[in-house]
C-alpha positions in Angstrom: 14.2 -7.6 5.2 12.3 -5.1 3.1 9.6 -2.6 4.0 7.1 -2.3 1.2 4.9 0.8 1.4 2.1 1.1 -1.2 -0.4 3.9 -1.9 -3.4 2.3 -3.6 -7.0 3.1 -4.5 -9.4 2.3 -1.6 -11.7 0.1 -3.7 -8.7 -2.2 -4.5 -8.0 -3.1 -0.9 -9.9 -6.5 -0.8 -8.3 -7.6 -4.0 -4.8 -6.7 -2.8 -5.3 -8.3 0.6 -6.4 -11.5 -1.1 -3.4 -11.6 -3.4 -1.1 -11.1 -0.5 -2.9 -13.8 1.6 -2.5 -16.2 -1.3 1.3 -15.7 -0.9 1.1 -16.3 2.8 1.6 -12.7 3.8 -0.7 -11.8 6.7 0.9 -9.0 8.6 0.2 -5.5 7.3 -0.8 -2.0 8.4 -3.5 -0.1 6.5 -4.0 3.7 6.9 -6.5 6.0 5.3 -4.6 8.9 3.7 -5.3 11.7 1.3 -3.1 13.0 -1.5 -2.5 13.5 -5.2 0.2 12.7 -7.7 0.3 13.9 -11.3 -3.4 14.0 -11.7 -3.6 17.0 -9.2 -7.1 16.1 -8.2 -10.2 17.1 -10.2 -13.2 19.5 -10.2 -16.7 18.6 -9.2 -20.0 20.4 -9.3 -22.2 20.3 -6.2 -25.5 22.2 -6.2 -24.4 24.2 -9.1 -21.2 25.3 -7.5 -17.9 24.0 -9.0 -15.1 23.2 -6.6 -11.7 21.6 -6.7 -11.0 18.2 -5.0 -7.2 18.3 -4.9 -6.5 15.7 -2.1 -8.0 12.4 -3.1 -8.7 9.5 -0.7 -6.1 6.7 -0.9 -5.0 3.8 1.3 -1.4 3.3 2.5 -0.3 -0.3 3.1 2.8 -1.0 5.0 4.4 -4.5 5.3 7.8 -5.9 6.2 8.8 -9.1 4.4 12.0 -11.2 4.1 14.2 -9.8 1.3 13.9 -13.0 -0.6 10.1 -12.7 -0.9 10.0 -9.0 -1.7 9.8 -9.3 -5.5 6.9 -11.8 -5.3 5.1 -9.5 -2.9 5.6 -6.5 -5.2 4.4 -8.3 -8.2 1.3 -9.6 -6.4 0.5 -6.2 -4.9 1.0 -4.2 -8.1 -1.0 -6.8 -10.2 -3.9 -6.6 -7.8 -3.9 -2.8 -7.4 -3.6 -2.0 -11.1 -6.6 -0.6 -13.0 -4.5 0.8 -15.9 -5.8 4.3 -15.2 -4.2 7.4 -13.7 -4.2 7.4 -9.9 -3.4 3.7 -9.4 -0.8 4.6 -6.9 2.9 3.9 -6.0 5.0 1.3 -4.3 8.1 2.2 -2.3 10.7 -0.3 -1.0 13.0 0.3 1.9 15.7 -1.7 3.6 14.9 -2.7 7.2 17.9 -3.1 9.5 16.1 -5.0 12.2 12.7 -6.0 13.6 11.9 -6.9 17.2 8.8 -8.6 18.5 7.9 -6.7 21.7 6.2 -9.7 23.3 9.3 -11.9 23.5 12.2 -9.8 22.1 12.5 -12.1 19.1 14.7 -10.4 16.4 15.1 -10.3 12.7 12.9 -12.3 10.2 11.6 -14.4 13.1 9.9 -11.3 14.5 7.9 -10.9 11.3 
């Protein structure tokens, strides 16, 4: 099993969810996060005062999928999240040793 963690632009969420649902992936966790990568934020002017916005709003998606499906999920996720501009985000992939469904103690890929 693989855990796929993606940091994406908030406005791309619906498009990413649709592409994952088209693959039959339903289970995911979404968190609102703030951060920056290479772009280091930007400056804005509000009421004549310039200030720096260095932690930009992003969304973090987390999902665990069977290892055999991970490449398809990564392609769908990155394709739907891409704008081609700086700040599109990142995808991280981790190995998952086990998964347990709390309700009935089912283990492994069956718990997904």
